[in-house]
Biotite code that builds the C-alpha atoms (Angstrom):
import biotite.structure as struc

atoms = struc.array([
    struc.Atom([34.004, -93.215, -18.036], chain_id="A", res_id=1, res_name="GLU", atom_name="CA", element="C"),
    struc.Atom([30.453, -93.857, -19.168], chain_id="A", res_id=2, res_name="ILE", atom_name="CA", element="C"),
    struc.Atom([30.133, -96.852, -21.437], chain_id="A", res_id=3, res_name="THR", atom_name="CA", element="C"),
    struc.Atom([27.191, -98.332, -23.216], chain_id="A", res_id=4, res_name="TYR", atom_name="CA", element="C"),
    struc.Atom([26.027, -101.835, -22.440], chain_id="A", res_id=5, res_name="GLY", atom_name="CA", element="C"),
    struc.Atom([23.705, -104.014, -24.461], chain_id="A", res_id=6, res_name="ASP", atom_name="CA", element="C"),
    struc.Atom([22.021, -101.725, -26.947], chain_id="A", res_id=7, res_name="TRP", atom_name="CA", element="C"),
    struc.Atom([19.236, -103.368, -28.859], chain_id="A", res_id=8, res_name="SER", atom_name="CA", element="C"),
    struc.Atom([18.124, -101.937, -32.169], chain_id="A", res_id=9, res_name="SER", atom_name="CA", element="C"),
    struc.Atom([14.603, -102.750, -30.946], chain_id="A", res_id=10, res_name="ASP", atom_name="CA", element="C"),
    struc.Atom([14.890, -100.029, -28.283], chain_id="A", res_id=11, res_name="VAL", atom_name="CA", element="C"),
    struc.Atom([14.101, -96.554, -29.569], chain_id="A", res_id=12, res_name="CYS", atom_name="CA", element="C"),
    struc.Atom([14.207, -93.174, -27.847], chain_id="A", res_id=13, res_name="SER", atom_name="CA", element="C"),
    struc.Atom([10.451, -93.147, -27.274], chain_id="A", res_id=14, res_name="SER", atom_name="CA", element="C"),
    struc.Atom([10.804, -96.475, -25.405], chain_id="A", res_id=15, res_name="ASP", atom_name="CA", element="C"),
    struc.Atom([13.441, -94.905, -23.157], chain_id="A", res_id=16, res_name="LEU", atom_name="CA", element="C"),
    struc.Atom([11.278, -91.876, -22.462], chain_id="A", res_id=17, res_name="ILE", atom_name="CA", element="C"),
    struc.Atom([8.273, -94.013, -21.578], chain_id="A", res_id=18, res_name="GLN", atom_name="CA", element="C"),
    struc.Atom([10.300, -96.662, -19.706], chain_id="A", res_id=19, res_name="THR", atom_name="CA", element="C"),
    struc.Atom([13.514, -95.103, -18.369], chain_id="A", res_id=20, res_name="PRO", atom_name="CA", element="C"),
    struc.Atom([14.400, -98.225, -16.363], chain_id="A", res_id=21, res_name="GLN", atom_name="CA", element="C"),
    struc.Atom([15.534, -99.674, -19.716], chain_id="A", res_id=22, res_name="LEU", atom_name="CA", element="C"),
    struc.Atom([18.576, -97.420, -19.309], chain_id="A", res_id=23, res_name="LEU", atom_name="CA", element="C"),
    struc.Atom([19.901, -99.838, -16.660], chain_id="A", res_id=24, res_name="LYS", atom_name="CA", element="C"),
    struc.Atom([20.736, -102.226, -19.505], chain_id="A", res_id=25, res_name="ASN", atom_name="CA", element="C"),
    struc.Atom([22.161, -99.571, -21.810], chain_id="A", res_id=26, res_name="ILE", atom_name="CA", element="C"),
    struc.Atom([24.185, -96.992, -19.855], chain_id="A", res_id=27, res_name="ILE", atom_name="CA", element="C"),
    struc.Atom([26.861, -97.944, -17.360], chain_id="A", res_id=28, res_name="ARG", atom_name="CA", element="C"),
    struc.Atom([29.275, -95.763, -15.401], chain_id="A", res_id=29, res_name="ASN", atom_name="CA", element="C"),
    struc.Atom([32.562, -97.603, -14.840], chain_id="A", res_id=30, res_name="ASP", atom_name="CA", element="C"),
    struc.Atom([33.260, -95.596, -11.659], chain_id="A", res_id=31, res_name="PHE", atom_name="CA", element="C"),
    struc.Atom([29.969, -96.490, -10.021], chain_id="A", res_id=32, res_name="GLU", atom_name="CA", element="C"),
    struc.Atom([30.810, -99.952, -8.596], chain_id="A", res_id=33, res_name="PRO", atom_name="CA", element="C"),
    struc.Atom([34.005, -98.634, -6.991], chain_id="A", res_id=34, res_name="LEU", atom_name="CA", element="C"),
    struc.Atom([32.394, -95.471, -5.611], chain_id="A", res_id=35, res_name="VAL", atom_name="CA", element="C"),
    struc.Atom([29.270, -97.210, -4.305], chain_id="A", res_id=36, res_name="LEU", atom_name="CA", element="C"),
    struc.Atom([31.371, -99.982, -2.779], chain_id="A", res_id=37, res_name="GLY", atom_name="CA", element="C"),
    struc.Atom([33.645, -97.604, -0.880], chain_id="A", res_id=38, res_name="THR", atom_name="CA", element="C"),
    struc.Atom([31.362, -94.636, -0.093], chain_id="A", res_id=39, res_name="HIS", atom_name="CA", element="C"),
    struc.Atom([28.284, -95.904, 1.729], chain_id="A", res_id=40, res_name="HIS", atom_name="CA", element="C"),
    struc.Atom([26.491, -92.494, 1.865], chain_id="A", res_id=41, res_name="PRO", atom_name="CA", element="C"),
    struc.Atom([26.537, -92.299, -1.931], chain_id="A", res_id=42, res_name="ILE", atom_name="CA", element="C"),
    struc.Atom([25.246, -95.860, -2.260], chain_id="A", res_id=43, res_name="ALA", atom_name="CA", element="C"),
    struc.Atom([22.490, -95.018, 0.227], chain_id="A", res_id=44, res_name="GLN", atom_name="CA", element="C"),
    struc.Atom([21.590, -91.881, -1.705], chain_id="A", res_id=45, res_name="LEU", atom_name="CA", element="C"),
    struc.Atom([21.151, -93.875, -4.909], chain_id="A", res_id=46, res_name="LYS", atom_name="CA", element="C"),
    struc.Atom([19.026, -96.426, -3.036], chain_id="A", res_id=47, res_name="GLN", atom_name="CA", element="C"),
    struc.Atom([16.930, -93.583, -1.580], chain_id="A", res_id=48, res_name="ASP", atom_name="CA", element="C"),
    struc.Atom([16.176, -92.435, -5.125], chain_id="A", res_id=49, res_name="PHE", atom_name="CA", element="C"),
    struc.Atom([14.879, -95.896, -6.053], chain_id="A", res_id=50, res_name="TYR", atom_name="CA", element="C"),
    struc.Atom([13.002, -96.286, -2.765], chain_id="A", res_id=51, res_name="ASP", atom_name="CA", element="C"),
    struc.Atom([11.144, -93.053, -3.489], chain_id="A", res_id=52, res_name="ARG", atom_name="CA", element="C"),
    struc.Atom([10.125, -93.817, -7.036], chain_id="A", res_id=53, res_name="GLY", atom_name="CA", element="C"),
    struc.Atom([13.052, -93.176, -9.374], chain_id="A", res_id=54, res_name="ALA", atom_name="CA", element="C"),
    struc.Atom([12.751, -95.092, -12.623], chain_id="A", res_id=55, res_name="GLU", atom_name="CA", element="C"),
    struc.Atom([16.520, -94.815, -13.114], chain_id="A", res_id=56, res_name="PHE", atom_name="CA", element="C"),
    struc.Atom([19.376, -93.485, -10.992], chain_id="A", res_id=57, res_name="SER", atom_name="CA", element="C"),
    struc.Atom([23.087, -93.274, -11.622], chain_id="A", res_id=58, res_name="GLN", atom_name="CA", element="C"),
    struc.Atom([26.308, -91.653, -10.561], chain_id="A", res_id=59, res_name="LEU", atom_name="CA", element="C"),
    struc.Atom([27.222, -88.809, -12.901], chain_id="A", res_id=60, res_name="SER", atom_name="CA", element="C"),
    struc.Atom([30.265, -89.174, -15.156], chain_id="A", res_id=61, res_name="GLY", atom_name="CA", element="C"),
    struc.Atom([33.052, -88.411, -12.693], chain_id="A", res_id=62, res_name="SER", atom_name="CA", element="C"),
    struc.Atom([30.938, -89.001, -9.613], chain_id="A", res_id=63, res_name="GLY", atom_name="CA", element="C"),
    struc.Atom([30.216, -85.410, -8.648], chain_id="A", res_id=64, res_name="SER", atom_name="CA", element="C"),
    struc.Atom([26.469, -86.084, -8.465], chain_id="A", res_id=65, res_name="ALA", atom_name="CA", element="C"),
    struc.Atom([23.821, -88.763, -8.280], chain_id="A", res_id=66, res_name="VAL", atom_name="CA", element="C"),
    struc.Atom([20.805, -88.189, -10.480], chain_id="A", res_id=67, res_name="TYR", atom_name="CA", element="C"),
    struc.Atom([17.432, -89.832, -10.839], chain_id="A", res_id=68, res_name="GLY", atom_name="CA", element="C"),
    struc.Atom([14.680, -89.917, -13.419], chain_id="A", res_id=69, res_name="LEU", atom_name="CA", element="C"),
    struc.Atom([11.168, -89.755, -12.003], chain_id="A", res_id=70, res_name="PHE", atom_name="CA", element="C"),
    struc.Atom([7.821, -90.032, -13.773], chain_id="A", res_id=71, res_name="LYS", atom_name="CA", element="C"),
    struc.Atom([5.735, -88.468, -11.009], chain_id="A", res_id=72, res_name="ASN", atom_name="CA", element="C"),
    struc.Atom([6.130, -85.080, -9.402], chain_id="A", res_id=73, res_name="GLU", atom_name="CA", element="C"),
    struc.Atom([4.947, -86.554, -6.094], chain_id="A", res_id=74, res_name="SER", atom_name="CA", element="C"),
    struc.Atom([7.951, -88.917, -6.138], chain_id="A", res_id=75, res_name="ASP", atom_name="CA", element="C"),
    struc.Atom([10.267, -85.951, -6.705], chain_id="A", res_id=76, res_name="VAL", atom_name="CA", element="C"),
    struc.Atom([8.735, -84.249, -3.672], chain_id="A", res_id=77, res_name="GLU", atom_name="CA", element="C"),
    struc.Atom([9.311, -87.415, -1.604], chain_id="A", res_id=78, res_name="ARG", atom_name="CA", element="C"),
    struc.Atom([13.024, -87.517, -2.423], chain_id="A", res_id=79, res_name="ILE", atom_name="CA", element="C"),
    struc.Atom([13.351, -83.773, -1.795], chain_id="A", res_id=80, res_name="LYS", atom_name="CA", element="C"),
    struc.Atom([11.821, -84.275, 1.656], chain_id="A", res_id=81, res_name="GLN", atom_name="CA", element="C"),
    struc.Atom([14.155, -87.190, 2.390], chain_id="A", res_id=82, res_name="LYS", atom_name="CA", element="C"),
    struc.Atom([17.470, -85.684, 1.318], chain_id="A", res_id=83, res_name="ILE", atom_name="CA", element="C"),
    struc.Atom([16.863, -81.939, 0.913], chain_id="A", res_id=84, res_name="GLY", atom_name="CA", element="C"),
    struc.Atom([18.311, -81.030, 4.311], chain_id="A", res_id=85, res_name="ASP", atom_name="CA", element="C"),
    struc.Atom([21.516, -82.964, 3.609], chain_id="A", res_id=86, res_name="HIS", atom_name="CA", element="C"),
    struc.Atom([22.302, -82.489, -0.077], chain_id="A", res_id=87, res_name="TYR", atom_name="CA", element="C"),
    struc.Atom([21.823, -79.750, -2.671], chain_id="A", res_id=88, res_name="PRO", atom_name="CA", element="C"),
    struc.Atom([19.009, -80.646, -5.053], chain_id="A", res_id=89, res_name="ILE", atom_name="CA", element="C"),
    struc.Atom([18.339, -79.442, -8.561], chain_id="A", res_id=90, res_name="SER", atom_name="CA", element="C"),
    struc.Atom([15.092, -80.436, -10.248], chain_id="A", res_id=91, res_name="VAL", atom_name="CA", element="C"),
    struc.Atom([14.825, -80.111, -13.994], chain_id="A", res_id=92, res_name="THR", atom_name="CA", element="C"),
    struc.Atom([11.274, -80.323, -15.301], chain_id="A", res_id=93, res_name="PRO", atom_name="CA", element="C"),
    struc.Atom([10.703, -82.096, -18.597], chain_id="A", res_id=94, res_name="PRO", atom_name="CA", element="C"),
    struc.Atom([10.801, -79.801, -21.613], chain_id="A", res_id=95, res_name="HIS", atom_name="CA", element="C"),
    struc.Atom([9.242, -82.090, -24.156], chain_id="A", res_id=96, res_name="PHE", atom_name="CA", element="C"),
    struc.Atom([6.317, -84.384, -24.647], chain_id="A", res_id=97, res_name="GLN", atom_name="CA", element="C"),
    struc.Atom([6.535, -87.717, -26.389], chain_id="A", res_id=98, res_name="ILE", atom_name="CA", element="C"),
    struc.Atom([3.572, -86.935, -28.646], chain_id="A", res_id=99, res_name="ASP", atom_name="CA", element="C"),
    struc.Atom([5.456, -83.928, -30.104], chain_id="A", res_id=100, res_name="LYS", atom_name="CA", element="C"),
    struc.Atom([8.465, -85.963, -31.258], chain_id="A", res_id=101, res_name="MET", atom_name="CA", element="C"),
])
């Protein structure tokens, strides 16, 4: 189950888009501590995302995937090079710009 942590009314969606690491304090997956504590390859994958520039990374809802939010395309390429031979990767480019909101 995904639950929401400390949500501050001072945090708006444009803050989250510009600074996705704020999500660490807002979104929490209750399965993540158990899964990361018992499945080292998944914990390592999440760490690899952060080591290669992810602003935020998390286990998906039921744990079928690990995802990361990156600001730079070069960081996305770095993680693809690191894990691409071992795991399927799907990259979704951004479809919006903050100045158009």
